[in-house]
C-alpha positions in Angstrom: 241.0 170.1 206.1 243.0 168.5 208.9 245.1 165.6 207.8 244.5 162.3 209.4 247.8 160.8 210.7 247.9 157.1 211.6 248.4 156.8 215.4 251.5 154.7 214.8 253.1 157.4 212.7 252.0 160.1 215.2 253.9 158.2 217.9 257.1 158.7 216.0 256.9 162.5 215.9 258.5 162.9 219.4 261.1 160.3 218.4 262.0 162.3 215.3 262.3 165.5 217.3 264.4 163.8 220.0 266.8 162.4 217.5 267.2 165.8 215.8 268.0 167.5 219.1 270.4 164.8 220.0 272.3 164.5 216.7 272.4 168.3 216.1 271.7 170.8 213.4 273.6 168.9 210.7 271.3 165.9 210.9 267.9 166.3 209.2 265.2 163.9 210.6 262.1 163.4 208.5 258.9 161.5 209.2 257.1 160.4 206.1 253.5 159.2 205.7 253.9 156.9 202.7 250.1 156.5 202.3 250.2 160.0 200.6 253.5 160.3 198.7 252.6 163.6 197.1 252.9 165.4 200.4 254.5 162.6 202.5 256.4 164.7 205.1 254.4 165.1 208.3 257.3 166.1 210.5 260.7 167.4 209.7 263.6 168.8 211.9 266.7 170.6 210.6 265.0 170.9 207.2 267.7 173.3 206.1 269.8 170.3 205.2 267.6 169.5 202.2 265.4 172.6 202.0 262.2 170.8 202.6 259.3 171.3 204.9 256.1 169.7 206.1 253.9 168.8 203.1 256.9 168.2 200.8 256.7 165.0 198.7 258.7 161.8 199.0 261.9 161.6 197.0 262.4 159.5 193.9 265.0 157.4 195.8 262.6 156.9 198.6 260.1 155.6 196.1 262.6 153.1 194.7 263.7 152.1 198.2 260.0 151.7 199.2 259.3 149.4 196.3 262.4 147.3 197.1 261.5 147.2 200.8 258.0 145.9 199.9 259.5 143.1 197.8 262.4 142.1 200.2 260.5 142.8 203.4 263.5 144.8 204.7 262.8 147.0 207.8 265.5 149.6 207.0 268.1 150.9 204.6 271.1 152.2 206.5 274.1 154.5 205.8 273.8 155.0 202.1 275.4 157.9 200.2 272.9 160.5 199.0 274.1 162.8 196.2 270.7 164.3 195.5 271.4 167.5 197.5 273.7 169.5 195.3 277.0 170.5 196.9 276.6 168.5 200.1 277.8 165.1 201.2 274.9 163.3 202.8 274.7 160.0 204.6 271.2 158.7 204.8 269.3 156.0 206.6 265.6 155.1 206.3 263.7 153.0 208.8 260.3 151.7 207.6 257.3 151.9 209.8 254.6 149.2 209.5 251.0 149.0 210.7 249.3 146.2 212.5 249.1 144.1 209.4 252.7 144.5 208.5 252.1 147.0 205.7 254.6 149.8 205.3 252.8 153.1 206.1 255.7 155.4 206.7 259.4 155.9 207.2 261.7 157.7 209.6 264.7 159.1 207.7 268.0 160.6 208.8 270.0 162.7 206.5 273.4 163.5 208.0 275.2 166.4 206.3 278.9 165.4 206.4 280.1 168.3 204.3 281.6 170.2 207.3 283.1 167.0 208.7 284.7 166.2 205.3 286.3 169.6 205.2 287.6 169.2 208.8 288.8 165.7 208.0 290.7 167.0 205.0 292.3 169.7 207.1 293.3 167.2 209.8 294.7 164.7 207.2 296.8 167.5 205.8 298.1 168.5 209.3 298.8 164.8 210.1 300.7 164.1 206.8 304.3 162.8 207.3 307.2 163.2 204.9 308.7 159.9 203.7 311.8 159.6 205.8 313.2 156.7 203.8 313.0 158.7 200.6 314.5 161.8 202.2 317.3 159.8 203.8 316.5 161.2 207.3 317.3 159.4 210.5 314.5 158.9 213.1 314.4 161.9 215.4 315.7 161.3 218.9 313.9 162.6 222.0 316.3 162.1 224.8 315.9 163.3 228.4 319.5 164.4 228.8 322.4 165.3 226.4 324.3 162.2 227.7 321.3 160.0 226.6 321.3 161.7 223.3 325.0 161.0 222.7 324.5 157.3 223.7 321.6 157.0 221.3 323.5 158.5 218.4 326.6 156.3 219.1 324.4 153.2 219.3 322.9 154.0 215.9 326.3 154.5 214.3 327.5 151.2 215.9 324.6 149.4 214.3 325.6 150.8 210.9 329.2 149.5 211.4 328.0 146.1 212.5 331.0 145.6 214.8 331.5 146.3 218.5 334.2 148.9 219.4 336.4 146.3 221.1 336.8 144.4 217.8 337.4 147.5 215.6 340.6 147.9 213.6 342.0 151.3 212.9 340.2 151.8 209.6 337.0 150.8 211.1 337.5 153.2 214.0 338.0 156.0 211.4 334.9 155.0 209.6 333.0 155.0 212.9 334.2 158.5 213.7 333.2 159.7 210.3 329.7 158.3 210.9 329.5 160.1 214.2 330.6 163.3 212.6 328.0 163.0 209.8 325.1 162.8 212.3 326.4 165.8 214.1 327.6 164.2 217.3 330.7 166.3 217.6 328.7 169.5 217.7 327.8 168.5 221.3 330.2 169.8 223.9 332.3 167.1 225.4 331.4 164.5 222.7 335.0 164.3 221.3 336.4 163.4 224.7 333.6 160.9 225.3 334.2 159.1 222.0 338.0 159.2 222.6 337.4 157.4 225.9 335.2 154.8 224.2 337.8 154.1 221.5 340.7 154.3 224.0 342.5 157.0 222.1 343.2 160.7 222.7 340.9 163.4 221.6 343.7 164.6 219.4 343.6 161.3 217.5 339.9 162.0 216.9 340.7 165.4 215.5 343.4 163.8 213.3 340.9 161.3 211.9 338.4 164.1 211.2 341.1 166.2 209.5 341.9 163.2 207.2 338.2 163.1 206.3 338.2 166.7 205.3 341.4 166.3 203.3 343.5 168.5 205.5 
């Protein structure tokens, strides 16, 4: 016996198919005839998401939602978590279809399987995780276009730590400044000793002497 489908519901079949083709294989689109809840599904696309097919019954959650919708006169229930499909993370939406008298006769339901997206998101979050620089005591990494720019950036950072411009530094403060520069690795750069000597208006041998005092030599 051929099932009679209300013309309004029948008009939604191409809509359901179009949504499924647009949203892709991880989105199940289901059209329910709620006048026969024992075999309510009259069209389903990407049914592998829930394992259902045409002729399958309405779900228990759909029955509860339908009862609520009739009471509250809501036209839809959007973006709710659906844990009824074991092992999958499903986001569901149901849009209620009414006849000419305003009675709910069906629903168009979308069940988006987010499982693969959740796995990919976890992997991306892991890849994007940052170490806590403050806890590790690391300085911010410098990306300089030239070695001269790199030296200037490192010197500026150490000057900020001393809290005093070079012109006002006393001998002990200059020694402290040189030790800071050494700790950040500035003197590993070729020509850095002479550059700092010029800034401090001392000889490079003075710089070496200050560094030797630091090392206890």
